C-alpha positions in Angstrom: -199.3 -78.6 106.9 -198.9 -74.9 107.1 -201.0 -72.5 105.1 -200.0 -69.1 103.6 -202.4 -66.3 104.4 -202.6 -63.2 102.1 -201.5 -60.0 103.8 -204.7 -58.4 102.5 -206.7 -60.8 104.7 -205.1 -59.7 107.7 -205.6 -56.2 109.4 -203.8 -54.5 112.3 -205.0 -52.1 114.7 -202.6 -50.4 117.2 -204.2 -49.5 120.4 -203.1 -48.3 123.9 -202.0 -51.2 126.1 -202.8 -51.8 129.8 -199.3 -53.5 130.1 -195.8 -52.5 131.1 -194.5 -49.1 129.9 -194.4 -46.7 132.7 -195.5 -43.0 131.8 -195.2 -44.1 128.0 -198.2 -46.3 128.4 -200.6 -43.6 128.2 -199.1 -41.9 125.2 -198.1 -44.8 122.9 -200.4 -47.3 121.1 -198.1 -50.4 121.4 -201.0 -53.0 121.8 -201.8 -54.8 118.6 -205.2 -56.1 117.7 -205.3 -58.6 114.7 -208.4 -59.0 112.9 -208.8 -62.2 110.3 -212.1 -63.1 108.6 -212.2 -66.8 108.8 -215.3 -67.4 106.7 -214.3 -65.2 104.0 -210.7 -66.3 103.7 -209.6 -67.7 100.4 -206.4 -68.7 101.7 -207.4 -71.8 103.7 -209.6 -74.8 102.8 -213.1 -75.0 104.2 -212.6 -78.0 106.7 -209.8 -75.9 108.2 -211.9 -72.8 108.6 -214.5 -74.8 110.7 -211.8 -76.2 112.9 -210.1 -72.9 113.1 -213.4 -71.1 114.1 -214.2 -73.9 116.8 -210.4 -73.7 118.1 -210.7 -70.0 118.3 -213.7 -70.0 120.8 -214.5 -66.5 122.3 -211.5 -64.9 120.0 -214.0 -65.3 117.1 -217.1 -63.3 116.8 -220.4 -64.6 115.6 -219.6 -63.3 112.1 -216.5 -65.7 112.1 -213.9 -62.7 112.2 -210.9 -63.8 114.4 -209.7 -61.1 117.0 -206.4 -61.7 118.7 -204.7 -59.1 120.9 -201.2 -58.7 122.0 -199.7 -56.4 124.5 -197.0 -58.3 126.4 -194.2 -56.4 124.9 -193.4 -52.6 124.9 -193.1 -52.1 121.4 -195.5 -52.2 118.5 -193.3 -54.5 116.4 -192.7 -56.9 119.2 -196.5 -57.2 119.8 -197.1 -57.6 116.0 -194.7 -60.5 116.0 -196.4 -62.0 119.1 -199.9 -61.7 117.5 -198.7 -63.2 114.3 -197.1 -66.2 116.1 -200.2 -66.9 118.0 -202.3 -66.9 114.7 -199.8 -69.2 113.3 -200.0 -71.5 116.1 -203.9 -71.4 115.9 -203.6 -72.2 112.2 -201.1 -75.2 112.8 -203.5 -76.6 115.4 -206.5 -76.2 113.2 -204.7 -78.1 110.3 -204.1 -81.0 112.4 -206.7 -83.8 111.6 -208.1 -85.1 114.9 -207.9 -88.8 115.4 -211.3 -90.7 115.4 -212.3 -92.1 118.5 -212.5 -96.0 118.7 -215.0 -96.9 121.1 -213.8 -99.7 123.5 -215.4 -102.1 125.8 -214.2 -102.6 129.3 -212.2 -105.9 129.9 -214.0 -108.7 131.6 -211.7 -108.6 134.6 -212.4 -105.0 135.1 -216.2 -105.6 135.0 -215.9 -108.8 137.3 -213.6 -106.7 139.7 -216.2 -103.8 140.0 -218.9 -106.1 140.6 -217.2 -107.9 143.2 -216.2 -104.5 145.1 -220.0 -103.7 145.0 -220.8 -106.9 146.6 -218.1 -106.4 149.4 -219.5 -102.7 149.8 -223.1 -104.2 150.3 -221.8 -106.7 152.9 -220.2 -104.0 154.9 -223.6 -102.1 154.8 -225.6 -105.1 155.7 -223.3 -105.8 158.5 -224.0 -102.3 160.0 -227.6 -103.0 160.3 -229.5 -103.6 163.5 -230.3 -107.3 164.1 -234.0 -107.9 164.3 -235.3 -110.7 166.5 -238.4 -112.4 165.2 -240.8 -113.0 168.0 -242.6 -116.6 167.6 
């Protein structure tokens, strides 16, 4: 399920890129920094906000503002599309409801096999020990 985020909730900042561009890299601000305030957004439900903030990891600051930087391409427009695509993928991942883990018990054959291996390993170690003679 996909959600539409209002343009007013996203801000773009164009900064100088460290990527390719030759002499142009020092003159033109082609890198894009997207800012999206997750906690104050009205576009997405609360449960998705929590998952999005968790998935964002270091990309979200302590105030819940998501910052994504794109500088792969040499043009502002290409980097802008890239950063929007990455936000879209992050939202898509956050909107997926994780499956609940069902605790399982190991099969009896697996448990017995493990115990048999432990027994055999113990026998090997016992066979390596020095034989002690008991004097009468």
